[in-house]
C-alpha positions in Angstrom: -16.2 35.3 23.0 -19.9 33.2 22.4 -22.7 35.7 23.4 -25.6 34.0 25.4 -27.2 32.9 22.2 -24.7 30.5 21.2 -23.8 29.5 24.8 -27.3 28.5 25.2 -27.5 26.5 21.8 -24.1 24.5 22.9 -25.1 23.8 26.5 -28.2 22.3 24.8 -26.4 20.2 22.3 -24.4 18.9 25.1 -27.7 18.1 27.5 -29.4 16.2 24.2 -25.5 14.4 24.0 -25.6 13.5 28.2 -29.8 12.8 27.8 -30.3 15.3 30.5 -32.8 17.7 31.2 -32.3 21.5 33.0 -34.0 23.3 35.1 -33.6 26.6 36.6 -34.7 27.9 40.1 -33.5 32.1 39.6 -33.8 35.1 41.9 -32.2 38.1 40.9 -32.2 37.2 37.6 -36.0 37.1 37.3 -36.0 34.4 34.6 -32.9 36.1 32.6 -31.7 32.4 32.1 -34.7 30.9 31.7 -35.3 33.6 28.6 -32.0 32.7 27.5 -32.2 28.8 27.0 -36.4 29.3 25.5 -34.7 31.4 23.0 -33.1 28.8 21.2 -35.4 26.7 18.8 -35.9 22.9 20.3 -34.7 23.8 24.0 -38.5 22.0 25.0 -35.8 18.5 24.2 -33.7 20.0 27.1 -35.2 22.3 29.4 -38.0 21.2 32.3 -39.4 24.5 33.4 -38.4 27.4 35.5 -38.8 28.6 38.7 -38.9 32.3 39.2 -38.7 33.0 42.8 -38.4 36.5 43.6 -39.7 36.7 47.1 -38.9 34.1 50.2 -42.7 33.6 50.3 -42.0 32.0 46.8 -38.7 30.1 47.7 -40.4 27.8 50.0 -43.8 27.3 48.2 -42.6 26.6 45.5 -39.7 24.8 45.6 -39.5 24.0 49.3 -36.7 25.9 50.6 -36.9 26.4 54.6 -38.0 28.8 56.5 -35.0 28.2 59.0 -32.8 28.2 56.4 -33.9 31.9 54.8 -34.0 33.1 58.2 -30.2 32.3 59.4 -28.6 32.8 56.3 -30.9 35.3 54.5 -32.1 34.9 50.9 -28.7 35.4 49.1 -26.2 32.7 50.1 -25.1 29.5 49.7 -27.5 27.0 52.2 -30.4 28.9 50.3 -29.2 27.8 46.4 -28.2 24.7 47.3 -31.7 24.1 48.7 -33.3 26.0 45.8 -31.4 24.4 43.2 -32.7 20.6 45.0 -36.1 22.3 45.6 -35.9 22.2 41.4 -34.9 19.0 41.0 -37.8 17.5 43.1 -40.3 19.6 42.4 -39.5 19.3 37.8 -38.7 16.8 35.5 -35.1 17.7 35.7 -31.7 15.8 35.9 -29.6 18.7 36.4 -30.9 22.5 37.9 -29.0 25.6 38.5 -29.7 28.0 41.3 -29.2 31.8 41.4 -29.9 34.4 43.9 -28.2 37.8 44.3 -28.2 41.7 45.7 -28.7 43.3 42.2 -29.2 46.7 43.7 -29.2 49.4 43.4 -30.3 49.1 47.0 -30.7 46.0 49.1 -27.4 45.5 50.3 -25.3 45.5 53.5 -21.7 45.4 54.6 -21.7 41.9 54.6 -23.5 41.0 51.2 -23.2 44.2 49.2 -25.2 45.1 45.9 -23.6 43.1 43.7 -23.4 39.5 46.0 -24.4 36.8 43.7 -24.9 33.4 45.1 -25.0 29.7 42.2 -25.5 26.3 42.9 -26.0 23.2 40.8 -27.7 20.1 41.0 -28.2 16.6 39.7 -30.4 14.0 39.7 -27.1 11.5 39.2 -28.9 9.8 36.5 -30.5 10.3 32.5 -33.8 12.0 31.7 -36.5 10.6 34.5 
């Protein structure tokens, strides 16, 4: 199995081959995905920026997640991570985005969303580099 550094380097090679640039919007991971990426030498050629949007306010202010979506579905939900992924693209120079939100624990879980629940989304501008 590949380690995180190998996976990140492989991701970078694929993004460069396709003239794509990644942006991340992270909540429960606290920038961990961006760290794995920026640990790779030369990643600035294929990585634009990271949004660490741990709070609901950060999600709304930094990447345009709607308060109505947060209120209706909660921060750990598919509708919210979809808005995070779309917002990351619209607030960056990226052409691809990934968004992650979850309940890391040890508290904060519920019967509906237990600790360990994680939602992912991705979005694409459907074009090469802007």
